[in-house]
C-alpha positions as CSV (number, residue, x, y, z in Angstrom):
1,M,38.7,5.0,-8.2
2,S,34.9,6.0,-7.4
3,E,32.8,3.6,-5.8
4,P,30.1,1.4,-7.8
5,L,26.7,2.5,-8.1
6,L,25.5,-0.9,-7.0
7,E,27.6,-3.6,-5.3
8,I,26.3,-7.1,-4.4
9,K,28.3,-8.7,-1.7
10,D,27.9,-12.3,-1.1
11,L,24.0,-12.4,-1.7
12,C,22.2,-15.5,-0.7
13,V,18.3,-16.2,-1.0
14,Q,16.8,-19.2,0.0
15,F,13.0,-19.8,0.0
16,P,11.9,-22.4,2.7
17,T,9.2,-24.8,1.2
18,V,7.6,-28.2,2.2
19,D,9.9,-30.2,0.1
20,G,13.1,-28.4,1.3
21,L,15.2,-25.1,1.3
22,V,15.6,-23.8,-2.2
23,C,18.5,-21.9,-2.7
24,A,17.5,-19.6,-5.5
25,V,20.7,-17.5,-5.0
26,D,23.9,-19.0,-3.6
27,G,26.5,-16.3,-2.5
28,I,26.9,-14.1,-5.7
29,S,28.8,-10.9,-6.0
30,L,28.5,-8.2,-8.6
31,T,29.0,-4.5,-9.3
32,V,27.4,-2.1,-11.6
33,D,29.2,1.2,-12.4
34,R,27.5,4.4,-13.4
35,G,26.9,4.6,-16.9
36,E,27.5,0.8,-17.4
37,T,24.9,-2.0,-19.0
38,L,25.5,-5.3,-17.4
39,G,24.3,-8.4,-19.2
40,V,23.2,-11.1,-16.7
41,V,22.5,-14.5,-18.6
42,G,21.5,-17.9,-17.6
43,E,18.7,-20.6,-18.4
44,S,15.5,-20.4,-16.4
45,G,16.0,-21.0,-12.8
46,S,19.6,-19.7,-12.6
47,G,18.8,-17.0,-9.9
48,K,18.8,-13.9,-12.4
49,S,15.5,-12.6,-11.6
50,V,15.6,-13.3,-7.9
51,T,18.8,-11.6,-7.6
52,F,17.3,-8.5,-8.8
53,L,13.8,-8.8,-7.5
54,T,16.0,-8.9,-4.2
55,V,17.9,-5.6,-5.3
56,M,14.6,-3.9,-5.9
57,G,13.2,-4.9,-2.6
58,L,10.3,-7.0,-3.9
59,I,11.3,-10.2,-2.1
60,S,11.0,-9.6,1.7
61,D,12.4,-11.4,4.7
62,R,9.0,-13.1,5.3
63,Q,9.0,-14.8,2.1
64,A,12.9,-15.7,2.1
65,N,15.9,-16.0,3.9
66,I,18.3,-13.4,2.7
67,T,21.9,-12.8,3.7
68,G,24.6,-10.8,2.4
69,Q,24.6,-7.1,1.4
70,V,23.4,-5.1,-1.6
71,I,25.2,-1.8,-1.4
72,F,23.5,1.1,-3.4
73,K,25.1,4.6,-3.3
74,G,26.7,3.6,0.0
75,R,23.3,2.1,1.7
76,D,22.8,-1.6,2.1
77,L,19.3,-2.1,0.8
78,V,19.0,-5.5,2.8
79,Q,19.0,-3.8,6.0
80,L,17.2,-0.5,5.0
81,P,13.7,0.1,6.5
82,K,10.6,-0.4,4.4
83,D,9.6,3.3,4.1
84,D,13.4,4.3,3.2
85,M,13.3,1.5,0.6
86,R,9.8,2.5,-0.7
87,A,11.3,6.0,-1.4
88,I,14.2,4.3,-3.7
89,Q,11.7,2.0,-5.5
90,G,10.5,3.7,-8.6
91,N,12.5,6.7,-8.1
92,E,16.2,5.8,-7.9
93,I,15.9,1.9,-8.9
94,T,13.4,1.0,-11.3
95,M,12.6,-2.3,-13.0
96,V,11.0,-3.3,-16.4
97,F,9.1,-6.5,-15.8
98,Q,9.4,-9.5,-18.4
99,D,5.5,-9.8,-19.2
100,P,4.3,-6.2,-19.5
101,L,0.6,-7.3,-19.8
102,T,0.4,-8.6,-16.3
103,A,2.7,-5.7,-15.1
104,L,0.4,-3.1,-16.0
105,N,-3.1,-3.0,-14.3
106,P,-5.8,-4.3,-16.9
107,V,-8.5,-1.9,-15.5
108,H,-6.6,1.5,-15.5
109,K,-5.7,3.5,-18.5
110,V,-1.8,3.4,-19.4
111,G,-1.5,7.2,-19.1
112,N,-2.9,7.1,-15.5
113,Q,-0.6,4.4,-14.5
114,I,2.6,6.2,-15.5
115,A,1.0,9.3,-14.0
116,E,1.0,7.7,-10.6
117,V,4.5,7.4,-10.4
118,F,4.7,11.2,-10.5
119,V,2.2,11.7,-8.0
120,A,3.7,9.0,-5.6
121,H,7.0,10.7,-5.6
122,R,6.6,14.4,-6.7
123,D,4.5,17.4,-5.7
124,I,2.5,17.5,-8.7
125,T,-1.3,17.7,-9.7
126,K,-2.7,14.8,-11.5
127,A,-3.3,16.9,-14.7
128,N,0.4,17.9,-14.8
129,A,1.3,14.2,-13.9
130,F,-0.9,13.1,-16.8
131,G,1.0,15.4,-19.1
132,E,4.3,14.0,-18.0
133,A,3.0,10.4,-18.8
134,V,1.9,11.7,-22.5
135,R,5.5,13.2,-22.8
136,L,7.1,10.1,-21.9
137,L,4.9,7.9,-24.0
138,D,6.0,10.1,-27.1
139,L,9.6,9.8,-26.0
140,V,9.7,6.1,-26.2
141,G,8.3,6.4,-29.5
142,I,4.5,5.7,-29.1
143,P,2.6,7.3,-32.0
144,K,-0.3,9.7,-31.0
145,A,0.7,9.6,-27.4
146,R,-2.1,11.7,-25.9
147,D,-4.9,9.5,-27.7
148,R,-2.8,6.4,-26.6
149,A,-2.3,7.6,-22.9
150,S,-6.2,7.1,-22.5
151,Q,-6.3,3.7,-23.8
152,Y,-6.0,0.3,-21.8
153,P,-3.2,-2.1,-21.6
154,H,-5.1,-4.7,-23.8
155,E,-5.5,-2.2,-26.6
156,Y,-1.7,-2.0,-26.9
157,S,0.5,-4.4,-29.1
158,G,3.2,-6.3,-26.9
159,G,6.0,-3.9,-28.0
160,M,3.9,-0.8,-27.4
161,R,3.1,-2.3,-23.8
162,Q,6.7,-3.0,-23.1
163,R,7.8,0.9,-24.3
164,A,5.0,2.0,-21.9
165,M,6.8,-0.1,-19.2
166,I,10.0,1.7,-20.2
167,A,8.4,5.1,-20.0
168,M,7.2,4.2,-16.3
169,A,10.4,3.0,-15.3
170,L,12.3,6.3,-16.5
171,A,9.7,8.5,-15.3
172,L,11.8,9.8,-12.4
173,D,15.1,9.8,-13.9
174,P,16.4,7.1,-12.1
175,D,20.2,6.1,-11.4
176,L,19.7,2.3,-12.2
177,L,17.3,0.7,-14.5
178,I,17.0,-3.1,-14.3
179,A,15.2,-4.8,-17.5
180,D,14.2,-8.3,-16.7
181,E,13.8,-10.4,-20.1
182,P,12.5,-7.0,-21.8
183,T,12.2,-8.7,-25.1
184,T,10.2,-11.8,-24.2
185,A,7.6,-13.1,-26.8
186,L,8.4,-10.2,-29.0
187,D,9.4,-10.8,-32.8
188,V,13.0,-10.1,-33.5
189,T,12.4,-6.6,-35.4
190,V,10.7,-5.6,-32.2
191,Q,13.4,-7.0,-29.9
192,A,15.9,-4.8,-31.7
193,Q,14.0,-1.6,-31.3
194,I,13.2,-2.3,-27.5
195,L,16.9,-2.8,-26.8
196,D,18.1,0.3,-28.9
197,L,15.4,2.2,-27.1
198,I,16.9,1.4,-23.6
199,D,20.4,2.2,-25.1
200,R,19.3,5.4,-26.4
201,L,17.5,6.5,-23.1
202,K,20.3,5.2,-20.9
203,E,22.5,7.9,-22.8
204,E,19.6,10.5,-22.4
205,F,19.1,9.9,-18.6
206,N,22.7,9.0,-17.7
207,A,21.4,5.7,-15.9
208,A,23.2,2.5,-15.5
209,V,21.4,-0.7,-16.7
210,V,21.0,-4.2,-16.2
211,L,19.7,-6.6,-18.7
212,V,18.5,-9.9,-17.5
213,T,17.9,-12.6,-20.1
214,H,18.4,-16.1,-21.0
215,D,19.9,-15.4,-24.6
216,L,23.4,-14.7,-25.3
217,G,22.4,-13.5,-28.7
218,V,20.4,-10.6,-27.0
219,V,23.0,-8.8,-25.3
220,A,25.8,-9.1,-27.8
221,E,25.8,-5.7,-28.8
222,H,24.2,-3.8,-25.7
223,C,26.2,-4.6,-22.7
224,D,29.8,-3.7,-21.5
225,N,30.1,-6.7,-19.1
226,I,28.4,-10.0,-18.8
227,A,27.7,-12.4,-15.8
228,V,26.8,-15.8,-16.7
229,M,24.7,-17.5,-13.7
230,Y,24.1,-21.1,-13.2
231,A,22.3,-22.9,-10.3
232,G,22.2,-19.4,-8.2
233,K,26.0,-18.8,-8.9
234,V,28.0,-16.7,-11.2
235,V,30.1,-18.9,-13.2
236,E,31.9,-16.8,-15.5
237,F,32.3,-12.8,-15.6
238,G,33.6,-10.5,-18.1
239,S,33.7,-7.8,-20.7
240,A,31.2,-8.5,-23.7
241,R,34.6,-9.2,-25.8
242,D,35.7,-11.8,-23.0
243,I,32.6,-13.9,-23.0
244,Y,32.0,-13.9,-26.9
245,Y,35.8,-14.4,-28.0
246,D,37.6,-15.7,-25.3
247,S,34.8,-17.3,-22.6
248,L,36.5,-19.8,-20.2
249,H,33.4,-21.8,-18.9
250,P,31.9,-24.9,-20.3
251,Y,28.3,-23.8,-19.4
252,T,29.3,-20.5,-21.3
253,W,30.4,-22.3,-24.3
254,G,27.0,-24.3,-24.4
255,L,25.1,-21.1,-24.3
256,L,27.2,-19.6,-27.4
257,G,26.8,-23.0,-29.1
258,S,23.1,-22.9,-29.0
259,V,23.1,-19.6,-30.6
260,S,21.8,-19.1,-34.1
261,R,24.7,-17.6,-36.3
262,L,24.4,-15.7,-39.8
263,D,27.7,-17.4,-40.7
264,K,26.5,-20.8,-40.3
265,T,25.3,-22.8,-43.2
266,R,21.5,-24.0,-43.0
267,A,22.5,-27.6,-42.9
268,E,24.6,-26.9,-39.6
269,R,22.5,-27.6,-36.4
270,L,22.6,-26.0,-33.0
271,N,24.0,-27.4,-30.1
272,P,22.0,-27.4,-27.1
273,I,23.3,-28.4,-23.7
274,K,22.4,-31.6,-22.8
275,G,20.2,-32.3,-19.8
276,L,18.3,-29.9,-17.7
277,P,19.0,-27.4,-15.0
278,P,19.3,-29.2,-11.3
279,S,16.7,-28.7,-8.8
280,L,17.8,-25.7,-6.4
281,I,16.8,-27.8,-3.4
282,H,19.1,-30.6,-4.1
283,V,21.9,-29.0,-6.1
284,P,24.8,-31.5,-7.3
285,P,27.8,-31.4,-5.0
286,G,30.9,-30.1,-6.3
287,C,30.4,-27.9,-9.5
288,A,26.7,-27.7,-10.3
289,F,27.2,-28.1,-13.9
290,H,29.3,-31.3,-13.7
291,P,26.3,-33.6,-14.9
292,R,25.8,-31.8,-18.0
293,C,29.4,-30.8,-18.7
294,P,31.4,-32.6,-21.6
295,H,34.7,-31.8,-19.9
296,V,34.0,-33.1,-16.6
297,M,36.9,-34.4,-14.2
298,P,36.5,-36.6,-11.2
299,M,37.1,-33.5,-8.9
300,C,34.4,-31.8,-10.2
301,S,31.5,-33.9,-8.6
302,T,33.2,-33.3,-5.1
303,Q,34.9,-29.9,-5.1
304,V,33.2,-26.3,-5.7
305,P,35.4,-24.4,-8.2
306,E,35.9,-20.8,-7.0
307,L,35.4,-17.9,-9.3
308,L,38.8,-16.9,-9.8
309,N,40.1,-13.8,-11.8
310,I,42.4,-14.3,-15.0
311,D,43.3,-10.9,-15.6
312,G,41.8,-8.8,-12.8
313,R,38.5,-8.4,-14.5
314,H,37.9,-11.7,-16.5
315,A,36.9,-14.5,-14.2
316,S,35.4,-18.1,-14.4
317,A,34.7,-20.9,-12.2
318,C,35.9,-23.9,-13.7
319,H,38.6,-26.6,-12.7
320,L,40.1,-26.9,-15.9
321,S,43.3,-25.0,-16.3
322,L,43.6,-21.9,-18.5
323,E,45.5,-23.4,-20.9
324,E,42.9,-26.2,-21.3
325,K,40.2,-23.9,-21.3
326,K,41.7,-21.8,-24.1
327,R,42.4,-24.9,-25.9
328,V,39.0,-26.1,-26.2
329,F,37.3,-22.8,-26.8
330,H,39.4,-21.9,-29.6
331,G,39.5,-25.4,-30.9
332,V,35.7,-25.9,-31.1
333,K,34.5,-25.0,-34.6
334,G,31.8,-22.5,-34.4
335,A,32.4,-21.6,-30.5
336,R,32.4,-18.2,-31.1
337,P,29.8,-16.0,-32.4
């Protein structure tokens, strides 16, 4: 069996603040195989973005206390010298950020910003690099790409800016593309177009993709495997079918229950998760989800549940027995999508 493209081992990221230590990522372990699309799902503050900003090397040891390993193609990125990491950023690992209007430089033309990627990593003239930028803009479906390449980010719509960011991310044929909330603030039609575009380009470029989102409905048709995060930990991991049709964690059930569905009547209300995510400075003892969990037991407030494998691939971190989890999930009307 081949080694995974990316392997995160027991990663912890803690930010010192005047109020205390913010434990943004608390000992997570994940793998991403070549050609795989991994969905990482959770509410704001669950540690999704911090995890993959750390993978990208965009959080330094001067900003945070980082422990654990991030193994990419056999190299530990956490220990990698800065110059070596710069050679990987944008070349072998790239990231599409959730707000393209702020990610793009407002005072430079879009084509020049994409061309800069080629100039930084390849022996190429600026004119040829600009030509490559035009080709990529055309590839991601921007009409009149040559004219658009000479425009500024504010002249693009939200969907076009996101397409331009995807073009920039794929410029150097990376091995891993990280898409952090790539459909935020886009209408549902454009959301579908962007996700379909990522799927298509993943096949064309033979890249692995990590799709970070807060919405389980977004990743339903686009991910091979899904990791559900809460309070800096992975609380459930499995294939897309495992998560949607046989999920084993109350937090995942809550996320599924808060997604609108076509087979529900208009009179049926969504079931949001009660309460708020915990402070990452003062994480509740035991299972961090227990103050919001409708199935809480006394042990949940004192014992941290382990992320246990059910069948070698599907795993959940919950004190409920496997039989009880399945009984609750399959007995709740509308639990499955």
